All heavy atoms as an XYZ file, in Angstrom:
665
protein
N       0.847     -1.179      0.000
C       0.000      0.000      0.000
C       0.886      1.233      0.000
O       1.795      1.353      0.791
C      -0.901     -0.033      1.248
C      -1.686      1.236      1.428
S      -2.949      1.160      2.711
C      -2.018      0.924      4.192
N       0.633      2.160     -0.907
C       1.375      3.411     -1.022
C       0.567      4.513     -0.368
O      -0.517      4.844     -0.822
C       1.633      3.706     -2.500
C       2.459      4.952     -2.697
O       2.326      5.920     -1.967
N       3.295      4.928     -3.701
N       1.097      5.116      0.714
C       0.345      6.118      1.468
C      -0.043      7.320      0.620
O      -1.143      7.843      0.758
C       1.137      6.570      2.693
C       1.195      5.491      3.753
O       0.251      4.697      3.832
O       2.185      5.458      4.505
N       0.841      7.765     -0.284
C       0.515      8.906     -1.143
C      -0.645      8.567     -2.071
O      -1.547      9.381     -2.274
C       1.725      9.341     -1.968
C       2.798     10.011     -1.115
O       2.481     10.487     -0.008
O       3.956     10.052     -1.572
N      -0.626      7.385     -2.617
C      -1.720      6.974     -3.513
C      -3.009      6.805     -2.731
O      -4.082      7.151     -3.230
C      -1.356      5.689     -4.240
C      -0.222      5.936     -5.264
C       0.007      4.784     -6.164
N      -1.154      4.663     -7.054
C      -1.529      3.526     -7.614
N      -0.870      2.426     -7.397
N      -2.572      3.486     -8.401
N      -2.917      6.291     -1.499
C      -4.108      6.168     -0.654
C      -4.668      7.550     -0.324
O      -5.875      7.768     -0.409
C      -3.794      5.433      0.645
S      -3.474      3.667      0.438
N      -3.791      8.470      0.037
C      -4.244      9.832      0.333
C      -4.963     10.436     -0.851
O      -6.020     11.043     -0.706
C      -3.064     10.723      0.723
C      -2.676     10.635      2.168
C      -1.604     11.644      2.531
O      -1.721     12.817      2.123
O      -0.668     11.254      3.227
N      -4.395     10.293     -2.032
C      -5.011     10.833     -3.243
C      -6.361     10.170     -3.490
O      -7.359     10.854     -3.741
C      -4.094     10.632     -4.462
O      -2.870     11.325     -4.243
C      -4.750     11.133     -5.736
N      -6.398      8.854     -3.440
C      -7.640      8.124     -3.715
C      -8.727      8.516     -2.724
O      -9.874      8.777     -3.116
C      -7.393      6.622     -3.673
N      -8.393      8.580     -1.442
C      -9.404      8.910     -0.435
C      -9.815     10.376     -0.502
O     -10.978     10.707     -0.286
C      -8.906      8.538      0.962
C      -8.720      7.033      1.182
C      -8.142      6.755      2.566
C     -10.036      6.282      0.976
N      -8.881     11.251     -0.842
C      -9.207     12.671     -0.969
C     -10.163     12.903     -2.137
O     -10.986     13.818     -2.099
C      -7.939     13.496     -1.150
N     -10.068     12.066     -3.162
C     -10.898     12.228     -4.354
C     -12.106     11.297     -4.367
O     -12.867     11.280     -5.336
C     -10.054     11.981     -5.608
C      -8.900     12.921     -5.785
C      -9.338     14.371     -5.986
O     -10.525     14.634     -6.248
O      -8.464     15.245     -5.879
N     -12.313     10.556     -3.285
C     -13.362      9.543     -3.265
C     -14.746     10.123     -3.548
O     -15.491      9.599     -4.369
C     -13.367      8.803     -1.926
C     -14.291      7.607     -1.811
C     -13.967      6.567     -2.878
C     -14.172      6.997     -0.423
N     -15.109     11.219     -2.916
C     -16.443     11.793     -3.128
C     -16.580     12.332     -4.544
O     -17.628     12.175     -5.168
C     -16.745     12.874     -2.096
C     -16.867     12.301     -0.707
C     -15.891     12.533      0.245
C     -17.951     11.503     -0.368
C     -15.990     11.989      1.510
C     -18.060     10.939      0.892
C     -17.071     11.189      1.836
O     -17.172     10.647      3.080
N     -15.538     12.954     -5.052
C     -15.580     13.437     -6.433
C     -15.679     12.252     -7.399
O     -16.372     12.327     -8.417
C     -14.336     14.270     -6.759
O     -14.334     15.442     -5.976
N     -15.002     11.162     -7.076
C     -15.079      9.961     -7.898
C     -16.513      9.423     -7.895
O     -17.080      9.134     -8.949
C     -14.111      8.898     -7.375
C     -14.201      7.591     -8.101
C     -13.575      7.408     -9.328
C     -14.927      6.535     -7.568
C     -13.671      6.206    -10.009
C     -15.029      5.331     -8.242
C     -14.401      5.166     -9.458
O     -14.508      3.976    -10.130
N     -17.105      9.322     -6.711
C     -18.460      8.809     -6.599
C     -19.469      9.712     -7.311
O     -20.465      9.237     -7.852
C     -18.853      8.662     -5.129
C     -18.112      7.563     -4.366
C     -18.370      7.685     -2.870
C     -18.520      6.199     -4.875
N     -19.192     11.004     -7.322
C     -20.082     11.966     -7.986
C     -19.761     12.133     -9.467
O     -20.365     12.958    -10.149
C     -19.997     13.327     -7.285
C     -20.572     13.287     -5.888
O     -21.428     12.427     -5.606
O     -20.167     14.137     -5.063
N     -18.781     11.373     -9.952
C     -18.355     11.417    -11.355
C     -17.906     12.821    -11.762
O     -18.261     13.318    -12.830
C     -19.461     10.912    -12.268
C     -19.793      9.465    -11.998
C     -20.831      8.956    -12.929
N     -21.026      7.529    -12.649
C     -22.195      6.937    -12.703
N     -23.259      7.610    -13.045
N     -22.293      5.668    -12.434
N     -17.110     13.434    -10.887
C     -16.635     14.796    -11.127
C     -15.133     14.870    -11.382
O     -14.571     15.959    -11.397
C     -16.992     15.673     -9.924
C     -18.484     15.821     -9.698
C     -18.823     16.593     -8.452
O     -17.937     16.782     -7.592
O     -19.986     17.010     -8.334
N     -14.480     13.739    -11.603
C     -13.034     13.731    -11.818
C     -12.698     13.811    -13.305
O     -13.487     13.409    -14.155
C     -12.423     12.443    -11.250
C     -12.491     12.258     -9.744
C     -11.849     10.926     -9.371
C     -11.833     13.398     -9.010
N     -11.499     14.303    -13.564
C     -10.993     14.228    -14.927
C     -10.792     12.762    -15.268
O     -10.681     11.904    -14.373
C      -9.642     14.953    -15.063
O      -8.680     14.281    -14.227
C      -9.742     16.421    -14.671
N     -10.726     12.458    -16.541
C     -10.520     11.074    -16.976
C      -9.233     10.509    -16.376
O      -9.196      9.379    -15.896
C     -10.482     11.012    -18.509
C     -10.230      9.636    -19.064
C     -11.392      8.679    -18.863
O     -12.500      9.131    -18.524
O     -11.184      7.461    -19.020
N      -8.178     11.310    -16.387
C      -6.878     10.860    -15.874
C      -6.955     10.509    -14.386
O      -6.478      9.453    -13.958
C      -5.838     11.958    -16.092
C      -4.456     11.588    -15.596
C      -3.457     12.722    -15.801
O      -3.701     13.609    -16.636
O      -2.443     12.696    -15.103
N      -7.581     11.370    -13.597
C      -7.674     11.125    -12.160
C      -8.630      9.977    -11.865
O      -8.393      9.178    -10.961
C      -8.097     12.399    -11.432
C      -7.877     12.448     -9.932
C      -6.471     11.997     -9.538
C      -8.150     13.848     -9.404
N      -9.704      9.850    -12.655
C     -10.639      8.740    -12.475
C      -9.928      7.402    -12.683
O     -10.070      6.485    -11.889
C     -11.809      8.867    -13.451
C     -12.856      7.752    -13.283
C     -13.880      7.772    -14.391
N     -13.310      7.554    -15.711
C     -12.915      6.355    -16.171
N     -13.028      5.281    -15.428
N     -12.406      6.243    -17.389
N      -9.137      7.325    -13.733
C      -8.390      6.097    -14.028
C      -7.405      5.803    -12.891
O      -7.255      4.650    -12.476
C      -7.676      6.208    -15.392
C      -6.672      5.097    -15.592
C      -8.694      6.232    -16.520
N      -6.741      6.841    -12.383
C      -5.787      6.661    -11.285
C      -6.485      6.122    -10.038
O      -6.004      5.179     -9.395
C      -5.112      8.000    -10.982
C      -4.065      7.913     -9.900
C      -3.419      9.264     -9.617
O      -3.363     10.128    -10.521
O      -2.970      9.443     -8.468
N      -7.633      6.712     -9.692
C      -8.366      6.265     -8.497
C      -8.862      4.842     -8.695
O      -8.714      3.994     -7.800
C      -9.522      7.233     -8.166
C     -10.432      6.650     -7.089
C      -8.979      8.587     -7.726
N      -9.433      4.536     -9.846
C      -9.916      3.176    -10.107
C      -8.790      2.159    -10.022
O      -8.964      1.072     -9.459
C     -10.576      3.095    -11.480
C     -11.935      3.715    -11.516
C     -12.561      3.684    -12.900
O     -11.879      3.319    -13.883
O     -13.745      4.055    -12.986
N      -7.648      2.501    -10.593
C      -6.506      1.594    -10.530
C      -6.073      1.341     -9.095
O      -5.771      0.200     -8.720
N      -6.058      2.391     -8.302
C      -5.665      2.237     -6.901
C      -6.684      1.384     -6.149
O      -6.297      0.507     -5.365
C      -5.512      3.601     -6.227
C      -5.117      3.475     -4.799
N      -3.838      3.127     -4.403
C      -5.838      3.617     -3.664
C      -3.796      3.061     -3.085
N      -5.001      3.359     -2.608
N      -7.972      1.614     -6.399
C      -9.001      0.832     -5.707
C      -8.899     -0.653     -6.034
O      -9.179     -1.491     -5.177
C     -10.399      1.355     -6.055
C     -10.750      2.733     -5.510
C     -12.102      3.189     -6.054
C     -10.746      2.755     -3.998
N      -8.469     -0.982     -7.246
C      -8.299     -2.396     -7.624
C      -7.156     -3.054     -6.842
O      -7.160     -4.258     -6.623
C      -8.034     -2.527     -9.121
C      -9.274     -2.449     -9.959
C      -9.028     -2.914    -11.384
N      -8.165     -2.019    -12.142
C      -8.569     -0.930    -12.777
N      -9.832     -0.592    -12.741
N      -7.726     -0.182    -13.439
N      -6.172     -2.253     -6.441
C      -4.981     -2.813     -5.792
C      -4.960     -2.671     -4.268
O      -4.172     -3.339     -3.610
C      -3.731     -2.123     -6.357
C      -3.510     -2.288     -7.852
C      -2.332     -1.424     -8.299
C      -3.286     -3.748     -8.203
N      -5.787     -1.790     -3.721
C      -5.706     -1.485     -2.290
C      -7.012     -1.864     -1.594
O      -8.025     -1.159     -1.706
C      -5.413      0.003     -2.094
S      -5.279      0.486     -0.360
N      -6.966     -2.934     -0.839
C      -8.180     -3.423     -0.184
C      -8.687     -2.445      0.882
O      -9.890     -2.329      1.103
C      -7.954     -4.805      0.426
O      -6.933     -4.746      1.405
N      -7.789     -1.717      1.511
C      -8.193     -0.745      2.534
C      -9.017      0.390      1.915
O     -10.071      0.765      2.429
C      -6.954     -0.187      3.236
O      -7.323      0.793      4.175
N      -8.545      0.934      0.816
C      -9.275      2.016      0.142
C     -10.555      1.489     -0.493
O     -11.582      2.170     -0.481
C      -8.388      2.693     -0.896
S      -7.072      3.691     -0.142
N     -10.508      0.274     -1.031
C     -11.706     -0.325     -1.607
C     -12.768     -0.517     -0.526
O     -13.955     -0.304     -0.766
C     -11.377     -1.658     -2.276
C     -12.551     -2.352     -2.954
C     -13.167     -1.476     -4.034
C     -12.101     -3.697     -3.516
N     -12.358     -0.875      0.669
C     -13.288     -1.030      1.782
C     -13.969      0.307      2.095
O     -15.177      0.359      2.314
C     -12.545     -1.551      3.014
C     -13.435     -1.887      4.170
C     -12.649     -2.500      5.313
O     -11.850     -3.424      5.069
O     -12.827     -2.033      6.444
N     -13.198      1.382      2.095
C     -13.761      2.714      2.333
C     -14.737      3.083      1.213
O     -15.810      3.626      1.459
C     -12.649      3.755      2.429
C     -13.143      5.144      2.762
C     -13.731      5.249      4.152
O     -13.290      4.583      5.084
N     -14.731      6.076      4.299
N     -14.368      2.790     -0.027
C     -15.238      3.030     -1.178
C     -16.554      2.268     -1.018
O     -17.643      2.836     -1.193
C     -14.521      2.610     -2.459
C     -15.400      2.586     -3.665
C     -15.699      3.762     -4.343
C     -15.926      1.388     -4.125
C     -16.525      3.738     -5.464
C     -16.739      1.367     -5.243
C     -17.043      2.543     -5.908
N     -16.467      0.995     -0.678
C     -17.670      0.176     -0.496
C     -18.562      0.737      0.610
O     -19.787      0.762      0.476
C     -17.298     -1.272     -0.177
C     -16.721     -2.013     -1.365
O     -16.909     -1.549     -2.519
O     -16.060     -3.057     -1.144
N     -17.949      1.205      1.693
C     -18.698      1.800      2.805
C     -19.464      3.032      2.329
O     -20.653      3.180      2.608
C     -17.728      2.157      3.938
C     -18.388      2.845      5.089
C     -19.125      2.134      6.018
C     -18.270      4.224      5.241
C     -19.742      2.779      7.083
C     -18.874      4.874      6.302
C     -19.618      4.154      7.222
N     -18.788      3.905      1.606
C     -19.427      5.133      1.115
C     -20.549      4.807      0.123
O     -21.602      5.452      0.133
C     -18.403      6.055      0.464
C     -17.358      6.589      1.423
C     -17.920      7.442      2.541
O     -19.010      8.037      2.386
O     -17.272      7.514      3.597
N     -20.330      3.817     -0.726
C     -21.377      3.409     -1.670
C     -22.596      2.868     -0.931
O     -23.737      3.150     -1.303
C     -20.847      2.353     -2.646
C     -19.940      2.910     -3.714
S     -20.781      4.056     -4.826
C     -21.897      2.953     -5.656
N     -22.376      2.111      0.121
C     -23.482      1.557      0.903
C     -24.259      2.673      1.598
O     -25.491      2.649      1.622
C     -22.958      0.547      1.928
C     -24.034     -0.105      2.758
C     -24.966     -1.001      1.949
O     -24.682     -1.307      0.781
O     -26.001     -1.405      2.503
N     -23.557      3.652      2.142
C     -24.239      4.794      2.766
C     -25.105      5.510      1.728
O     -26.265      5.841      2.004
C     -23.236      5.767      3.407
C     -22.682      5.158      4.676
C     -23.885      7.123      3.707
C     -21.612      5.975      5.343
N     -24.557      5.747      0.558
C     -25.333      6.415     -0.502
C     -26.561      5.591     -0.885
O     -27.632      6.147     -1.123
C     -24.467      6.652     -1.729
C     -23.517      7.802     -1.538
C     -22.593      7.933     -2.721
N     -21.727      9.072     -2.517
C     -21.587     10.063     -3.371
N     -22.218     10.041     -4.521
N     -20.789     11.064     -3.100
N     -26.409      4.288     -0.944
C     -27.537      3.427     -1.291
C     -28.626      3.516     -0.226
O     -29.804      3.663     -0.534
C     -27.089      1.981     -1.468
C     -28.195      1.060     -2.002
C     -27.832     -0.404     -1.889
N     -27.648     -0.856     -0.518
C     -28.641     -1.069      0.364
N     -29.881     -0.847      0.028
N     -28.380     -1.492      1.584
N     -28.221      3.467      1.033
C     -29.185      3.534      2.135
C     -29.908      4.884      2.140
O     -31.129      4.936      2.271
C     -28.481      3.277      3.481
C     -28.056      1.808      3.578
C     -29.390      3.659      4.651
C     -27.128      1.505      4.731
N     -29.154      5.956      1.992
C     -29.773      7.285      1.964
C     -30.758      7.388      0.802
O     -31.877      7.883      0.959
C     -28.696      8.395      1.890
C     -29.314      9.742      1.582
C     -27.925      8.458      3.201
N     -30.358      6.914     -0.364
C     -31.248      6.972     -1.531
C     -32.520      6.156     -1.297
O     -33.619      6.590     -1.669
C     -30.513      6.466     -2.771
N     -32.388      5.000     -0.649
C     -33.555      4.160     -0.373
C     -34.477      4.793      0.660
O     -35.690      4.681      0.577
C     -33.121      2.780      0.128
C     -32.560      1.903     -0.968
O     -32.700      2.244     -2.164
O     -31.944      0.869     -0.626
N     -33.905      5.451      1.643
C     -34.685      6.001      2.760
C     -35.219      7.410      2.497
O     -36.142      7.834      3.164
C     -33.840      6.044      4.033
C     -33.278      4.716      4.479
C     -34.339      3.877      5.167
N     -33.790      2.779      5.907
C     -33.553      1.577      5.412
N     -33.766      1.336      4.159
N     -33.078      0.608      6.166
N     -34.633      8.111      1.578
C     -34.975      9.519      1.366
C     -35.751      9.707      0.072
O     -35.342     10.452     -0.815
C     -33.705     10.373      1.366
S     -32.833     10.313      2.915
N     -36.862      9.075     -0.016
C     -37.658      9.162     -1.233
C     -38.735     10.232     -1.151
O     -39.318     10.601     -2.149
C     -38.286      7.823     -1.555
C     -37.232      6.794     -1.917
C     -37.886      5.481     -2.263
N     -36.849      4.487     -2.443
C     -36.522      3.994     -3.614
N     -37.145      4.380     -4.692
N     -35.568      3.093     -3.714
N     -39.021     10.712      0.041
C     -40.052     11.729      0.180
C     -39.570     13.053     -0.393
O     -38.400     13.396     -0.304
C     -40.412     11.920      1.657
C     -41.109     10.720      2.253
C     -41.507     10.963      3.685
O     -41.746     12.120      4.058
O     -41.573      9.980      4.429
N     -40.486     13.781     -0.966
C     -40.160     15.097     -1.506
C     -40.161     16.105     -0.365
O     -40.975     16.039      0.540
C     -41.187     15.515     -2.551
C     -41.238     14.568     -3.707
C     -40.697     15.000     -4.996
N     -40.759     16.393     -5.323
C     -39.779     17.010     -5.943
N     -38.696     16.347     -6.261
N     -39.875     18.270     -6.263
N     -39.245     17.021     -0.453
C     -39.136     18.104      0.509
C     -40.296     19.079      0.285
O     -40.584     19.428     -0.862
C     -37.792     18.804      0.304
S     -37.532     20.222      1.330
N     -40.954     19.532      1.368
C     -42.020     20.534      1.191
C     -41.468     21.778      0.499
O     -40.339     22.206      0.768
C     -42.458     20.853      2.622
C     -42.008     19.683      3.439
C     -40.776     19.150      2.756
N     -42.247     22.352     -0.397
C     -41.799     23.506     -1.175
C     -41.387     24.667     -0.276
O     -40.421     25.378     -0.575
C     -42.889     23.942     -2.160
C     -42.391     24.892     -3.216
C     -41.192     24.362     -4.001
O     -41.189     23.192     -4.387
O     -40.241     25.145     -4.217
N     -42.097     24.871      0.824
C     -41.744     25.960      1.756
C     -40.343     25.755      2.328
O     -39.551     26.691      2.403
C     -42.764     26.040      2.887
C     -42.477     27.136      3.874
C     -43.482     27.152      5.016
O     -44.690     27.047      4.750
O     -43.036     27.270      6.174
N     -40.018     24.538      2.711
C     -38.682     24.243      3.236
C     -37.634     24.422      2.148
O     -36.578     25.001      2.379
C     -38.627     22.827      3.801
C     -37.273     22.351      4.305
C     -36.745     23.267      5.417
C     -37.363     20.917      4.789
N     -37.926     23.970      0.952
C     -37.000     24.106     -0.170
C     -36.686     25.590     -0.420
O     -35.534     25.975     -0.607
C     -37.603     23.479     -1.424
C     -36.688     23.455     -2.621
C     -37.405     22.877     -3.850
N     -37.999     21.580     -3.617
C     -37.370     20.415     -3.766
N     -36.127     20.396     -4.159
N     -37.988     19.285     -3.532
N     -37.718     26.432     -0.375
C     -37.530     27.872     -0.594
C     -36.701     28.493      0.530
O     -35.829     29.338      0.277
C     -38.888     28.562     -0.702
N     -36.933     28.084      1.772
C     -36.165     28.618      2.905
C     -34.698     28.220      2.806
O     -33.807     29.029      3.069
C     -36.755     28.140      4.236
C     -38.040     28.837      4.573
C     -38.603     28.566      5.957
N     -37.861     27.684      6.812
C     -38.398     26.651      7.469
N     -39.673     26.365      7.343
N     -37.657     25.902      8.250
N     -34.442     26.987      2.435
C     -33.051     26.527      2.296
C     -32.365     27.276      1.159
O     -31.220     27.729      1.301
C     -32.995     24.999      2.079
C     -31.605     24.553      1.670
C     -33.450     24.265      3.336
N     -33.046     27.425      0.046
C     -32.468     28.142     -1.096
C     -32.156     29.585     -0.706
O     -31.093     30.115     -1.061
C     -33.421     28.097     -2.286
N     -33.063     30.239      0.037
C     -32.832     31.623      0.469
C     -31.638     31.697      1.414
O     -30.813     32.618      1.316
C     -34.086     32.175      1.145
N     -31.516     30.719      2.309
C     -30.383     30.700      3.239
C     -29.075     30.503      2.488
O     -28.063     31.139      2.809
C     -30.580     29.605      4.288
N     -29.067     29.646      1.493
C     -27.857     29.422      0.698
C     -27.473     30.674     -0.080
O     -26.295     31.029     -0.161
C     -28.052     28.244     -0.255
C     -28.112     26.867      0.397
C     -28.508     25.813     -0.629
C     -26.803     26.517      1.067
N     -28.473     31.357     -0.647
C     -28.183     32.606     -1.361
C     -27.604     33.641     -0.412
O     -26.651     34.341     -0.744
C     -29.445     33.154     -2.029
C     -29.781     32.480     -3.343
C     -30.864     33.231     -4.102
N     -32.113     33.362     -3.350
C     -33.067     32.442     -3.289
N     -32.926     31.295     -3.944
N     -34.162     32.660     -2.600
N     -28.172     33.741      0.799
C     -27.684     34.714      1.784
C     -26.247     34.405      2.172
O     -25.409     35.304      2.274
C     -28.590     34.716      3.020
N     -25.917     33.132      2.351
C     -24.546     32.734      2.687
C     -23.596     33.068      1.544
O     -22.486     33.556      1.768
C     -24.468     31.244      3.009
S     -25.140     30.804      4.608
N     -24.028     32.809      0.321
C     -23.185     33.104     -0.835
C     -22.940     34.592     -0.960
O     -21.827     35.022     -1.248
C     -23.835     32.558     -2.105
N     -23.978     35.393     -0.743
C     -23.833     36.850     -0.810
C     -22.916     37.351      0.293
O     -22.082     38.222      0.074
C     -25.198     37.524     -0.729
C     -26.047     37.312     -1.960
C     -27.485     37.768     -1.776
O     -27.832     38.324     -0.706
O     -28.280     37.565     -2.722
N     -23.082     36.779      1.476
C     -22.266     37.189      2.624
C     -20.793     36.853      2.408
O     -19.907     37.641      2.724
C     -22.775     36.493      3.891
C     -22.164     37.018      5.154
C     -22.789     36.360      6.356
O     -23.994     36.565      6.592
O     -22.065     35.628      7.070
N     -20.525     35.686      1.848
C     -19.134     35.290      1.635
C     -18.513     36.011      0.438
O     -17.300     36.064      0.315
C     -19.024     33.783      1.450
O     -19.655     33.392      0.251
N     -19.345     36.576     -0.424
C     -18.849     37.270     -1.595
C     -18.494     38.737     -1.347
O     -18.081     39.438     -2.237
N     -18.642     39.186     -0.116
C     -18.331     40.587      0.191
C     -16.940     40.946     -0.083
O     -15.981     40.405     -0.027
C     -18.594     40.877      1.667
C     -20.053     40.955      1.991
C     -20.210     41.500      3.350
N     -20.896     40.489      4.161
C     -21.029     40.545      5.450
N     -20.496     41.517      6.124
N     -21.685     39.658      6.106
């Protein structure tokens, strides 16, 4: 196990799962996951959490709550953009 490669793979794990990596980095992470059982275990754990959340979170958010969250996010973005 190469600690630098593990650090890279784990640092990019969420981006990998969200399919947000460049082709080069995606290939690097996939290659590492094939060779490193420790990182693959972490990947499997994260995939299982995503599966459980997707299965359990099927209800639609009330529109009023959605609007309040969106307004709060806009306010935070405006505040940080000062």
